[in-house]
N, C-alpha and C positions, 0 to 999 in steps of 0.2 A: 751772730753767735749761733753755732749749732747746739741745739738742746737735745739731750738724750731722751730716749723713750722712758716712760714711767716704769717703775719696778713692777714686775708681774707677780702680784700676790698669789694668784692661783698656781703659777709655775713653782713658786717658792714653797707653797704648802704641799704640792704634789711631791716635790723632790725631798723635802726635809721633815714633813710631818707624816704624810701617808706612808712613807717608807722609813720613817724615823731618821734620826734619833730625837728630834725636837718635840717638845710637848705643846708649845704655843709659839706662833709666829705672827706678828702684826706688822703692817706697813702703814705709816701715816704720812700725809702730805707735808705737815709742818708741826714742829714741836720746839720747845726750848732746848732740850737736850735729851737724847735717848738714854744716856746713863742716868740722868737725874730722874727721868720718868720711872725707870726700873727700880732705882733706889728708894723712891718715895713709896712705892707699893711692893717692896721686896717680899713682904710676908704673904702677899696675895697671889704671887706668881709661882708656878711650879718650877722645878729644876729644868734647865735648858729651855728657857723662854728667850726668844729673839725678838728684838724690836728694831725695825729699820725706818728711816725717815728720808724723805726727799729733800728736806731743808731743816736746818737748825738755826734758831735765833740766838742761842746762847751756848754754843758748843765751846768746850774748854779743853785745855791740855793739862800737862803736869805743872806743878809748882816748881819752877826752876830755882836753883840756889841763888841767893841774893835778890830775889824778886818778891815783892809783898803779896802779889796776887797771881793766880794761875793765868797762863796765856790763853787768849781766846782763839777759837778756830771757826772760820766762816768760809762759806763757798756758795756760789749761785745755786738756785734750786736745780735738782736733777743733774748735777754735775759731778757728784761724788758718791762713794759708797759709805753710808753712815749706818753702822750696825752696832748694837749692844746686846750682850748675852748675859742672862742671869744664871748663876751657878749656885747650887746648894751643896757644898763639898761635904764629904763624910768627915766624921769626927771620931778619933783624931785624924788629921790630914796625913795621907800616906807620904807626901812630899811637901816641902815648904810652899805655902800659898803664894809667896812672893815670886815664884817661878812662873806662875800662870800668865802674867802679862807678856813675858818673853815668849812663852809657848804660843800664845795667840798671835804674836807678831810673826813667829815662824809659820803659823798656819796661813797668814797673809802672803808670806813669801812663796809658799807652796802653790797658792792660787795664782799668784803673779807669774810663776814659772810657765803657766799655760798661755800667758799673753806675751811675756817678755822672758823667754828662756834664758836661765842662768844669769840674769842681770840684776835681780833684786837681792838685797842682803839686809841684815839687821845691824843697826847701830845701837850699842848699849846706851841707855837702858831701855828705850821704848820706841825707837823709830825704825821705819822701813825705808831704805834708801836705794838708790841705784848703786850697784856694787862698783867700788873703785878697783883699779888693778891691785892685786895682792902681792906682797913680797914673797920671794921663794922660801921654802921651808927652813933653809939655813940662815934666814935673815935675822932671826932672834938669837943674840949672842948667849953663850952659857953664863951662868951666874959667876961673878967675879970672886966670890968668897966660898971656900969649902963649907962654911957654916950653912950656906944656902943650898948645898948639893941635894938635900932631900926635897927641896922645893923647886928645883929647876924643872923645866918642862920635860915630862917623860914621854914615851911613845903615845901614851893615852892622851896627854895634853896636846901633842902634835896633831892628833886626830881632830882636836877641837879647832885648830886653826883652819881658816878657809884655804882651800887649795886652788890650783889653776882652773879647775872645772867651774868654780864659782865666779870667775871673772867674766865680764861681758865680752861680746864678740869684738874682734880687733877693730879699733877705731871708734868704738861706741862710748868708751869711758873717758874720764879725764886723764890728764897727763900722769905719768907714773909718779910714785911717791918719792920724795926726797930722802936723803939718808942722813941720819943723825950721827952724833959722835960715837954712839955705841955700835953703829953698824946696822941698827934696826931701822925699818922704814917708818917714817912719821905718818901719823894718821891724817893724810891729806884729806881735804873736804871731799865727801862722796859726791857723786854726780847728781845730787838733788834728793830732797826728802819727798817720798811718795805718800807716806802714811804715818800716823801716830797711834799709839795704843795707850789707853787710860784704864787702869785697874782701880776700883774703889770697893770698899767694904761697907755693907749696911750695918746699922746697930745690932740687928738680929743675927748677923753672921754671914748672910749671903754675900757673894762676890759678883760684882758687875764689871764686865770688861767691854770697853767700847773701842771701835775702830773708826777712824776717819781716813778714807783713801781717796786721793785725787784721781779722777778719771777723765772727765771731759774738759777741764779748765784749759784755757789758752794761757800763753805766757803773761798776758796783761791781767788775767784774773787771778794769778797766783800771788801769794802774799809777799814774795820777795825772791831774790836770785837763788836762795838756798832751797827753794821748793820746786817741784816738778810734778807732772801729771802723766798719765798714760798717753793722752793726746799729744802732749809736748814731746813725748819720746817716740812718737810716730806709730803708736799702737792702733790708730784708726778708731772706728766707731764701735768701741767695746760694748757688748751687751751687759749692762750692769746686773741684770737679773741672773744671767749665767755666772758672772763673776761672784755675785753674792752667794749663790749655791755652792760654788767651789770653795769659797772662803769658809762659810759656815759649816760645811761638811768636814773640812780640814780642822776647823776649830774644835768640833765635837770629838774628832779623832784624837787630837793631842790632849784634850781634857781626859778622855777615857784612859789614855796612857798614863797621865798624871795620877788619876784616881786608882790605877793599878799599882802605882809606886814604881814605875819603870825608871831605873836609874839611867838607862841609855837616853832618856829624853834630853838630858843636859848636853850630851854629846851631839845629838841631832841638831839642837839649837845652835851649838857652838860652831858646827860646820858651816853655818850660813851667816856668821857674824863678821862684819867688815872690821870690827874693832880689834879682834884678837891678832896677835903677832905684830902689832904696831906700837910705836911710841905715842902715848896719849897724854893729854893734860886734862885732868878731871877736877872740876869745882865741886866741893862737897857742901852740904847744907850748913855745916858749922863754920864756913868761911875759909877752909883750907883749900890749897891747890896741890894736887898730887900729880907728879910727872913720872913717867916710866913706861916700860913695855907691858902691854896688856897680855898676860900669860894665858888665862883661862877663866871660865865661869865656875863658881862654886855651885853646890847643889841647890842653893836658894836663889841663884841668879846674881849673886854678888860678883863683882869684877876683881880679879886678883892681879895686882900690878907689881912689877919689880922696878924699884927706883934705880937710878944710875949707881948709887952706893951699894946696891945689892940687897937692900932692905925690901922685904916682901910686905905689901900692904893689901888688905882686903877691904874693898869699898862697897858698902851695901846700898848707898844712895848717892847720886851725884849727876853731873852733866858733863859730857865731853865738850870742851871748848876749843 
């Protein structure tokens, strides 16, 4: 097994602290969870503290609907990019704090563009995946009912749907999506999950956002067929320090845009979402299953879905199954 070089703490500090915008940056060889570490001492750390680890013993993901415990996340030492950032948002918040997880996922996509051009995308609500082929702009049918006319996708919504530029190079993605009875493309499985984002709030109000990104894992080291890594995608011996700098710089940038209250942030995120413009099946925490066309993101990151009946539903939390 090829093992990547250790993260370069000096390089990270020179790029992200000496030149800003981070206040503190630490790299540890081993920990239980970078998110848990920052949450435990949230009141002691300044805004924009970054903690990176070579290995986590108790990494975790989101709590999925229907499951009693959050899923675990594990990887061999020095095979992944494991990074958490502590934020101390202004009060009142200029934009919904629930948007920050997706914003940091978008930052990861921007960093991956430098390694896998135009191949990474976001899967609602918190995954970074290899982008599947996207349906053409006219694949989403109009609302069947005049009552929904005010809710049907406008030109602004169309701008939130991923376009051809977001699709991977020819022959690199999975087979094209199938077509449902409405004419919209079904959300066929993406070409593999590259990363997950976990956003948590400390009792004192700080927000910690963690990223776990598969870098050097071989196919046998990945947790299942739904996962992939940069190595499995042929990216070669990626410099994790360089990738960490690219991601953390992009993360600080999207946070600053959020802190300024830029409404365009939602549109930027939406342009890289593999979910929009597709027929989805969403399991919600209350046990419901919502089927329909994913139209757009709301300002808080909620997914707006149009059911076959024409009913518009807004989903704040759930999992695409």
